[in-house]
C-alpha positions as CSV (number, residue, x, y, z in Angstrom):
1,M,-66.9,85.6,17.1
2,G,-68.8,82.6,16.8
3,T,-67.2,79.2,16.7
4,Q,-65.3,79.4,13.8
5,H,-62.2,78.8,15.5
6,H,-63.7,75.4,16.4
7,R,-61.0,72.5,15.6
8,V,-58.2,73.8,13.7
9,Y,-57.7,70.3,12.9
10,Y,-60.5,70.5,10.1
11,F,-59.5,74.0,8.5
12,L,-55.9,72.4,7.9
13,Q,-57.8,69.7,6.2
14,L,-59.8,72.5,4.0
15,R,-56.4,74.6,3.3
16,R,-55.5,71.3,1.4
17,G,-58.8,72.3,-1.0
18,E,-62.0,70.5,-1.7
19,G,-61.3,70.0,-5.4
20,E,-63.8,67.2,-7.1
21,P,-62.0,64.1,-7.9
22,Q,-60.9,63.3,-11.3
23,L,-62.1,59.8,-12.1
24,K,-61.2,58.1,-15.6
25,A,-63.7,55.7,-17.5
26,S,-63.1,52.0,-16.6
27,C,-64.6,48.7,-16.3
28,K,-63.2,46.6,-13.7
29,L,-61.7,43.3,-15.7
30,P,-59.5,40.6,-13.9
31,S,-56.3,41.8,-13.8
32,Q,-54.4,39.4,-16.3
33,M,-56.4,40.7,-18.9
34,Y,-55.0,44.4,-18.5
35,F,-51.9,43.1,-20.5
36,F,-51.2,41.7,-23.8
37,D,-49.0,39.0,-24.4
38,N,-45.7,40.6,-26.0
39,S,-44.4,37.3,-27.0
40,P,-43.9,37.4,-31.2
41,K,-46.8,34.7,-31.4
42,K,-49.3,36.7,-33.5
43,P,-52.5,34.0,-33.1
44,K,-52.1,34.1,-29.6
45,R,-52.3,37.9,-29.5
46,L,-54.9,38.2,-32.0
47,L,-56.9,36.0,-29.4
48,L,-56.1,37.8,-26.5
49,R,-57.0,40.7,-28.0
50,L,-60.5,39.4,-29.3
51,I,-61.3,37.9,-25.5
52,F,-60.8,41.7,-24.4
53,L,-62.9,43.4,-26.9
54,L,-65.9,40.6,-26.1
55,I,-65.6,41.8,-22.2
56,L,-65.6,45.5,-22.8
57,A,-68.7,45.2,-24.9
58,S,-70.3,42.6,-22.5
59,C,-69.5,45.3,-19.9
60,S,-71.6,48.2,-22.0
61,L,-74.3,46.2,-22.6
62,F,-74.6,45.1,-18.5
63,F,-74.2,48.6,-17.4
64,F,-75.5,50.8,-19.9
65,P,-79.3,50.4,-18.3
66,R,-78.0,51.8,-15.2
67,L,-76.7,54.9,-16.8
68,L,-80.2,56.4,-17.1
69,F,-80.6,57.1,-13.0
70,C,-78.3,58.0,-10.3
71,S,-78.8,58.1,-6.7
72,S,-75.2,58.8,-4.9
73,S,-76.0,58.5,-1.3
74,H,-77.5,54.7,-2.1
75,L,-74.2,53.6,-3.8
76,C,-76.2,52.4,-7.4
77,P,-73.5,50.2,-9.2
78,L,-72.6,53.3,-11.7
79,F,-72.2,56.8,-11.0
80,Y,-71.9,59.6,-14.2
81,S,-71.0,63.1,-14.1
82,F,-72.0,65.9,-16.9
83,G,-70.0,67.8,-18.9
84,D,-70.3,70.9,-21.0
85,E,-72.0,69.5,-23.5
86,E,-74.0,67.5,-21.3
87,K,-72.6,63.8,-22.3
88,L,-72.9,60.9,-20.1
89,Q,-69.6,59.6,-18.8
90,V,-69.2,56.1,-17.2
91,L,-67.5,56.3,-14.0
92,Q,-65.6,53.6,-11.4
93,V,-67.8,51.0,-10.1
94,G,-69.1,52.2,-6.5
95,T,-67.3,55.5,-6.4
96,R,-69.1,58.9,-5.3
97,V,-68.9,61.3,-7.3
98,P,-70.4,64.4,-7.3
99,C,-73.2,65.6,-9.9
100,S,-73.4,68.5,-12.1
101,S,-75.4,70.9,-13.6
102,P,-77.3,70.2,-15.5
103,I,-79.0,66.8,-14.8
104,P,-81.3,64.7,-16.9
105,N,-85.1,65.4,-16.4
106,N,-86.6,62.9,-13.8
107,T,-83.6,62.9,-11.5
108,I,-82.5,63.5,-7.8
109,C,-78.7,63.8,-7.5
110,C,-76.7,64.7,-4.7
111,D,-72.9,66.1,-4.4
112,R,-71.6,64.8,-1.0
113,S,-67.9,65.1,-2.0
114,A,-67.1,68.5,-0.6
115,F,-65.8,68.7,3.0
116,R,-68.4,71.8,4.4
117,T,-71.5,71.3,2.7
118,D,-73.9,69.0,0.5
119,V,-75.7,69.9,-2.4
120,C,-78.4,68.0,-4.2
121,F,-80.1,68.8,-7.7
122,M,-83.8,67.9,-8.9
123,R,-85.5,68.1,-12.2
124,G,-88.6,67.4,-13.0
125,D,-92.0,67.8,-11.2
126,V,-90.5,69.1,-7.9
127,R,-93.2,69.8,-5.0
128,T,-92.4,71.0,-1.7
129,Q,-94.4,69.1,0.8
130,S,-93.4,71.1,4.5
131,Y,-95.7,69.0,6.6
132,S,-93.7,65.8,6.0
133,K,-90.2,67.7,5.6
134,S,-90.3,66.7,2.0
135,I,-89.6,67.7,-1.5
136,L,-91.1,65.0,-3.9
137,L,-90.2,64.3,-7.7
138,Y,-92.9,63.1,-9.3
139,P,-92.6,61.4,-13.3
140,G,-94.0,63.4,-15.7
141,N,-97.1,62.7,-17.9
142,N,-94.3,61.9,-21.0
143,A,-91.4,60.7,-19.1
144,S,-90.5,57.6,-20.8
145,I,-88.4,56.4,-17.7
146,P,-90.5,56.7,-14.3
147,A,-88.5,58.2,-11.3
148,P,-87.1,54.9,-9.6
149,A,-88.7,54.9,-5.7
150,T,-85.9,56.5,-3.8
151,E,-84.9,58.9,-1.5
152,E,-82.0,61.3,-0.2
153,R,-81.6,63.3,2.7
154,I,-79.9,66.6,3.5
155,R,-79.5,69.3,6.1
156,P,-78.7,72.4,3.7
157,Y,-76.7,74.3,5.5
158,T,-72.9,75.0,5.1
159,R,-70.9,73.4,7.9
160,K,-71.8,69.7,7.7
161,W,-68.4,68.8,9.6
162,E,-69.9,70.5,13.0
163,T,-72.4,67.8,14.2
164,S,-73.7,70.3,17.3
165,V,-74.7,72.9,15.1
166,M,-75.9,70.6,12.0
167,A,-78.2,68.6,14.7
168,T,-80.0,71.9,14.8
169,I,-81.0,72.4,11.4
170,D,-83.9,70.8,10.0
171,E,-83.5,67.4,7.6
172,L,-85.3,67.1,4.0
173,R,-86.2,64.4,2.3
174,L,-86.0,64.4,-1.3
175,T,-88.4,61.7,-2.3
176,A,-88.7,60.0,-6.2
177,A,-92.2,59.1,-6.2
178,A,-92.9,55.3,-7.9
179,G,-96.5,56.4,-8.8
180,G,-97.3,59.3,-11.3
181,G,-100.0,62.5,-10.2
182,G,-99.5,63.2,-6.7
183,S,-101.4,65.9,-5.0
184,G,-101.8,69.3,-7.3
185,C,-99.8,72.3,-7.5
186,D,-101.4,74.8,-5.0
187,V,-98.5,77.7,-6.8
188,R,-96.5,76.7,-10.3
189,H,-93.3,78.6,-10.3
190,A,-91.8,79.1,-14.1
191,V,-88.2,79.4,-12.2
192,P,-86.0,76.9,-10.6
193,A,-85.9,77.0,-6.4
194,V,-82.6,77.3,-4.2
195,V,-83.4,75.7,-0.7
196,F,-81.0,76.4,1.9
197,S,-81.5,77.0,6.0
198,A,-81.0,80.3,7.3
199,G,-80.1,78.5,10.9
200,G,-77.3,77.4,12.4
201,Y,-75.2,80.4,13.6
202,T,-77.3,83.0,12.2
203,G,-77.4,86.0,14.4
204,N,-73.4,86.6,13.8
205,V,-72.4,88.7,11.0
206,Y,-69.3,86.8,9.9
207,H,-71.7,83.3,9.6
208,E,-74.4,85.6,7.9
209,F,-72.0,86.4,5.2
210,N,-69.6,83.5,5.0
211,D,-72.0,80.9,5.8
212,G,-75.2,82.1,4.2
213,I,-75.3,85.3,1.8
214,I,-71.4,84.0,-0.1
215,P,-72.7,81.4,-0.8
216,L,-76.3,82.0,-1.8
217,F,-74.4,84.2,-4.4
218,I,-72.2,81.4,-5.1
219,T,-74.9,78.7,-6.0
220,S,-77.6,81.4,-7.0
221,Q,-75.7,83.8,-9.5
222,K,-76.0,82.0,-12.5
223,F,-79.8,82.5,-12.9
224,N,-79.7,86.3,-13.1
225,R,-82.0,86.9,-10.4
226,R,-85.0,84.4,-12.6
227,V,-84.8,81.9,-8.7
228,V,-87.2,82.0,-5.7
229,F,-85.4,81.3,-2.3
230,V,-87.1,78.5,-0.3
231,V,-85.7,79.0,3.5
232,L,-85.7,76.7,5.9
233,D,-85.4,78.4,9.5
234,Y,-86.9,81.4,8.2
235,H,-86.6,84.9,10.0
236,N,-87.8,87.9,9.2
237,W,-85.6,90.4,10.7
238,W,-82.6,88.1,8.9
239,F,-84.8,89.5,5.6
240,T,-85.2,92.9,6.8
241,K,-81.4,92.9,6.9
242,Y,-80.2,91.1,4.0
243,G,-83.2,92.5,1.9
244,D,-81.3,94.9,0.1
245,V,-78.5,92.1,-1.2
246,L,-81.3,89.5,-1.8
247,S,-83.2,91.7,-4.0
248,R,-79.9,91.4,-6.1
249,L,-80.1,88.0,-6.3
250,S,-83.6,87.0,-6.8
251,D,-86.5,89.2,-8.8
252,H,-89.2,86.9,-6.3
253,P,-89.8,87.2,-3.1
254,P,-88.8,84.4,-0.6
255,L,-90.7,81.4,0.9
256,D,-91.2,80.2,4.2
257,F,-90.5,76.9,3.9
258,F,-92.8,75.7,7.3
259,G,-94.6,78.7,7.2
260,D,-96.3,77.9,3.8
261,S,-98.0,74.9,3.4
262,R,-99.0,75.5,0.4
263,A,-97.6,72.7,-2.6
264,H,-95.0,75.1,-4.4
265,C,-93.8,73.1,-7.7
266,F,-90.8,73.8,-10.1
267,L,-89.1,72.3,-13.0
268,E,-85.9,72.4,-11.1
269,A,-84.5,72.7,-7.6
270,I,-80.9,72.9,-5.9
271,V,-81.0,71.7,-2.1
272,G,-77.9,73.1,-0.2
273,L,-75.6,76.0,-1.0
274,R,-71.8,75.3,-2.2
275,I,-68.7,77.4,-0.3
276,H,-65.5,77.7,-1.6
277,D,-63.6,79.3,1.3
278,E,-63.2,81.6,3.8
279,L,-65.3,85.1,2.6
280,T,-64.2,83.9,-0.9
281,V,-65.7,83.0,-4.1
282,D,-63.2,81.0,-6.4
283,A,-63.5,81.9,-10.1
284,E,-61.9,78.4,-11.0
285,R,-64.9,76.9,-9.6
286,M,-67.3,79.4,-10.6
287,E,-69.6,78.5,-14.1
288,N,-68.7,81.9,-15.6
289,N,-65.9,82.6,-13.8
290,K,-67.1,85.2,-11.1
291,T,-64.6,86.1,-8.3
292,I,-65.0,88.0,-4.8
293,F,-64.9,91.8,-6.8
294,D,-68.3,90.4,-8.5
295,F,-69.9,89.7,-5.0
296,R,-68.1,93.0,-3.7
297,Q,-69.8,94.7,-6.9
298,L,-73.3,93.4,-6.4
299,L,-73.0,95.0,-2.2
300,D,-72.7,98.1,-4.0
301,D,-75.5,98.0,-6.6
302,A,-77.7,96.8,-3.5
303,Y,-76.6,99.4,-1.1
304,R,-76.1,102.5,-3.7
305,P,-80.0,103.4,-3.9
306,R,-80.3,103.6,-0.2
307,I,-77.1,105.5,0.2
308,R,-78.3,108.0,-2.4
309,S,-81.6,108.3,-0.2
310,L,-79.5,109.1,3.1
311,E,-77.5,111.9,1.4
312,Y,-80.7,113.3,-0.2
313,D,-82.0,113.3,3.6
314,E,-79.0,114.9,4.6
315,Q,-79.2,117.2,1.8
316,Q,-82.3,118.9,2.9
317,T,-81.1,119.0,6.7
318,S,-77.8,120.3,5.8
319,P,-76.8,124.3,6.8
320,W,-75.6,124.6,3.4
321,P,-78.6,123.0,1.4
322,S,-77.4,124.3,-1.6
323,M,-74.4,122.7,-1.8
324,N,-73.6,119.0,-3.0
325,I,-72.9,116.4,-0.7
326,A,-70.0,115.3,-2.5
327,K,-68.9,119.2,-2.7
328,R,-68.8,119.3,1.2
329,H,-66.7,116.2,1.3
330,N,-63.8,117.5,-1.2
331,L,-63.6,120.5,1.5
332,R,-61.2,118.2,3.1
333,S,-57.4,118.2,1.3
334,S,-57.5,116.1,-1.6
335,Y,-54.6,113.8,-0.5
336,Q,-56.2,113.7,3.4
337,P,-57.3,110.1,3.5
338,K,-59.8,108.9,5.8
339,L,-59.3,106.5,8.7
340,M,-62.3,104.2,10.0
341,I,-61.5,102.6,13.7
342,M,-64.0,99.9,14.0
343,S,-64.9,100.3,17.9
344,R,-65.8,97.2,20.2
345,N,-67.7,97.3,23.6
346,G,-66.8,94.6,26.1
347,S,-64.3,92.2,25.4
348,R,-61.5,92.8,22.8
349,A,-62.2,96.7,23.4
350,I,-59.1,99.3,22.6
351,E,-58.6,100.6,26.1
352,N,-56.8,103.9,24.6
353,E,-59.0,104.6,21.8
354,L,-59.1,108.1,22.3
355,K,-55.5,108.5,22.3
356,L,-55.3,106.6,18.9
357,V,-57.6,108.9,17.4
358,K,-55.5,112.2,18.0
359,L,-52.5,109.9,16.7
360,G,-54.2,109.3,13.2
361,E,-55.1,113.1,13.5
362,E,-51.2,114.0,14.0
363,I,-50.0,111.7,11.2
364,G,-52.8,113.3,8.4
365,F,-55.9,111.0,8.5
366,I,-59.3,112.3,9.0
367,V,-60.6,109.5,11.9
368,E,-63.8,108.6,12.5
369,I,-64.9,106.1,15.2
370,L,-67.6,103.2,13.8
371,R,-70.0,101.8,16.7
372,P,-72.0,99.3,14.8
373,D,-74.7,97.4,16.9
374,R,-77.3,94.5,15.8
375,T,-79.7,97.1,14.9
376,T,-77.1,99.1,12.7
377,E,-78.4,99.7,9.0
378,L,-75.9,98.1,6.8
379,A,-76.3,100.6,4.1
380,K,-74.8,103.1,6.7
381,I,-71.9,100.8,7.5
382,Y,-71.4,100.0,4.0
383,R,-71.4,104.0,3.3
384,A,-69.0,104.5,5.9
385,L,-66.3,102.1,4.7
386,N,-66.7,102.4,1.4
387,S,-66.4,105.9,1.7
388,S,-63.2,105.5,4.1
389,D,-59.1,104.5,2.8
390,A,-58.4,102.9,6.0
391,M,-59.8,100.6,8.9
392,I,-58.6,99.4,12.1
393,G,-60.1,96.9,14.1
394,V,-59.8,94.2,16.7
395,H,-59.7,90.7,15.6
396,G,-63.5,89.7,15.8
397,A,-67.1,89.1,13.7
398,A,-67.1,93.0,13.0
399,M,-63.9,92.5,10.9
400,T,-66.3,90.7,8.4
401,H,-67.1,94.1,7.1
402,L,-63.9,94.6,5.1
403,L,-66.3,93.2,2.4
404,F,-67.3,96.9,2.3
405,M,-64.1,98.6,1.9
406,R,-62.5,99.7,-2.0
407,P,-60.4,97.4,-3.5
408,G,-57.0,99.2,-2.8
409,S,-57.7,100.2,0.8
410,V,-55.8,99.6,3.7
411,F,-57.0,97.0,6.5
412,I,-55.1,96.8,9.9
413,Q,-56.6,94.0,11.9
414,I,-55.1,94.2,15.6
415,V,-54.4,90.2,16.5
416,P,-54.9,90.2,20.6
417,L,-53.0,87.0,22.6
418,G,-54.4,83.7,21.0
419,T,-55.9,84.5,18.0
420,D,-53.1,84.7,15.6
421,W,-54.2,81.7,13.2
422,A,-57.6,82.6,13.0
423,A,-57.0,86.3,12.3
424,K,-55.3,85.3,9.4
425,T,-57.0,82.7,7.8
426,Y,-60.9,84.2,8.2
427,Y,-59.8,88.1,7.7
428,G,-55.9,88.2,6.9
429,D,-56.3,86.3,3.8
430,P,-59.6,87.3,2.4
431,A,-58.5,90.8,2.9
432,V,-55.4,90.0,0.3
433,R,-57.6,88.2,-2.1
434,M,-60.0,91.3,-2.1
435,G,-57.2,93.8,-3.2
436,L,-57.1,95.2,0.3
437,W,-53.2,96.2,1.8
438,Y,-53.3,94.4,4.6
439,V,-51.2,94.8,7.9
440,G,-51.6,91.9,10.5
441,Y,-50.6,94.0,13.9
442,K,-49.8,91.1,16.8
443,I,-49.9,92.7,19.8
444,L,-47.2,92.1,22.6
445,K,-48.2,90.6,25.9
446,R,-47.7,93.9,27.5
447,E,-50.4,95.4,25.5
448,S,-52.9,92.9,26.4
449,S,-55.2,93.3,29.8
450,L,-54.6,89.8,30.4
451,Y,-50.8,90.7,31.4
452,R,-52.6,92.4,34.2
453,E,-54.1,89.6,35.4
454,Y,-51.9,86.5,35.1
455,D,-48.4,86.1,36.1
456,K,-45.8,86.1,33.1
457,S,-44.8,82.6,33.5
458,D,-48.5,81.4,33.0
459,P,-49.1,79.3,29.8
460,V,-51.9,82.0,28.9
461,L,-49.2,84.6,28.2
462,R,-46.1,82.2,27.6
463,D,-47.9,80.0,25.3
464,P,-51.1,80.5,23.8
465,R,-50.9,77.7,21.4
466,S,-51.1,75.1,24.3
467,M,-54.0,76.5,25.5
468,A,-55.7,76.5,22.7
469,K,-54.9,72.6,22.1
470,K,-57.3,71.9,25.5
471,G,-60.5,73.2,23.3
472,W,-62.3,76.2,21.6
473,H,-64.3,76.7,25.1
474,V,-61.1,77.5,26.4
475,T,-59.8,79.8,23.9
476,K,-63.3,81.6,24.2
477,R,-63.0,81.9,27.7
478,V,-59.7,83.3,28.2
479,Y,-59.1,84.9,25.2
480,L,-62.0,85.8,23.0
481,D,-64.0,86.8,26.1
482,R,-62.4,88.6,28.8
483,Q,-59.3,90.1,26.8
484,N,-59.1,94.1,25.9
485,V,-55.7,95.9,24.4
486,N,-53.8,98.8,25.2
487,L,-51.9,99.4,22.4
488,D,-48.1,100.7,22.3
489,L,-48.8,103.4,19.9
490,K,-45.3,104.5,19.4
491,R,-45.1,100.8,17.9
492,F,-48.3,101.0,16.1
493,R,-47.4,104.7,15.3
494,K,-45.0,103.2,12.2
495,H,-48.1,101.3,10.7
496,L,-50.2,104.1,10.6
497,I,-47.4,106.3,8.7
498,R,-46.7,103.7,6.3
499,A,-50.0,103.6,5.6
500,H,-50.5,107.2,5.0
501,K,-47.8,107.3,2.8
502,Y,-48.8,104.9,0.5
503,L,-52.8,106.3,0.5
504,V,-51.3,109.8,0.0
505,S,-49.2,108.6,-3.0
506,K,-51.8,106.5,-4.5
507,K,-54.0,109.6,-4.4
508,R,-52.0,111.8,-6.5
509,I,-50.9,109.3,-9.0
510,K,-55.1,109.0,-9.5
511,H,-55.6,112.9,-9.2
512,G,-52.6,113.2,-11.7
513,K,-54.1,110.6,-14.2
514,E,-57.3,112.8,-14.0
515,K,-55.5,115.8,-15.0
């Protein structure tokens, strides 16, 4: 499922959090000046206090001019951050600190404190220059403080710890020009820009959501759609696939940074995207306390018009054209939950899938099989899962579609050998945060196709952890690309029965309240 298994060590660091450093205002003084003499001699104490005040005043006079501009990658002598009241806060000398919005006019500031991503902010006369891979900041005509001649460099993608993939992302130069004017603007925008790359692992649905769509929501939703997306590694198919979602984040057409050579001018730009955790929106790190439930609501709003169109088309071709689609769905028992099986072709397929369907029906589910491929319209997948009460699937990128399930639904993830940690981290934990009832079904050795291929004493079966230590390529080759599952249906049955009882009870409570 892409390279999200890459180096467990790095992710263990991430689990400790990416909180921003809390730095206190200070001015470095000689150590002997930090403490007053506690002797009863008042004249000496008074003299020490006067000396302390003089040194403090000297520090303030020396550093005050340097508060006017900060470029974090060059380690300027004094750094600052901006609070909610837009007041400058003096921070420790020589320390890298995050910069936060809003920043002063005529400024470039980069936050490189997070493990996963860098984000830079530009404010003033901001202009794109695609041929030089640059975004320029010119001092305004009425600027009392000219922008210093300096430069930041950034690859605007959310996996900065993975040097191999980051090498494929174009590097942008963010330059504060020393002179005024420069070339004119071909297109002037009245809204901010958010600049990011749609390259990297784009093509894998997990990475498309985790590294792209959700970070784009985190970074841009505060603009209430009054924002222009400026995109490196622009792919027409990507914008066709996610057009419904992008239209809920921006009212403006996206710009192809390299495909559009015109100079586009903005008053503000964010270069790079914020990211919190796997398939997650952390309310404590959002300016307006948005959560993953708000992101799911955005998906619901994005796909609803298309789903209505699909239902209308079905109604026109239905043998019961006068009967409403919703009424036809209600012909089934009010308490009969719908189970969706996410089917896979090739590796990690369920070998006894048809028997699993029969088992689900015997227990009391209405069972459907969903077989999406790269060309399947996302609105159709969303419709199928949003109308389901439970989903079963084998660990892999397709499990990302748990985002399409309603809170309170059941998500059963089948966990093949060698994938325990990844299954929990990438899908299990996010499912719980989304309000799903999550079941991680860890298969036994005899339920794996590898059981028929390797000797029972082989480390592949006996100790998958030792195999993982050999590197990602081994995990991928053995456990991801060459393993199928044959479920012990007697063992799996008890999980389905529990899920069915939970869902029926939930539906009865809901119907009771409605009555």
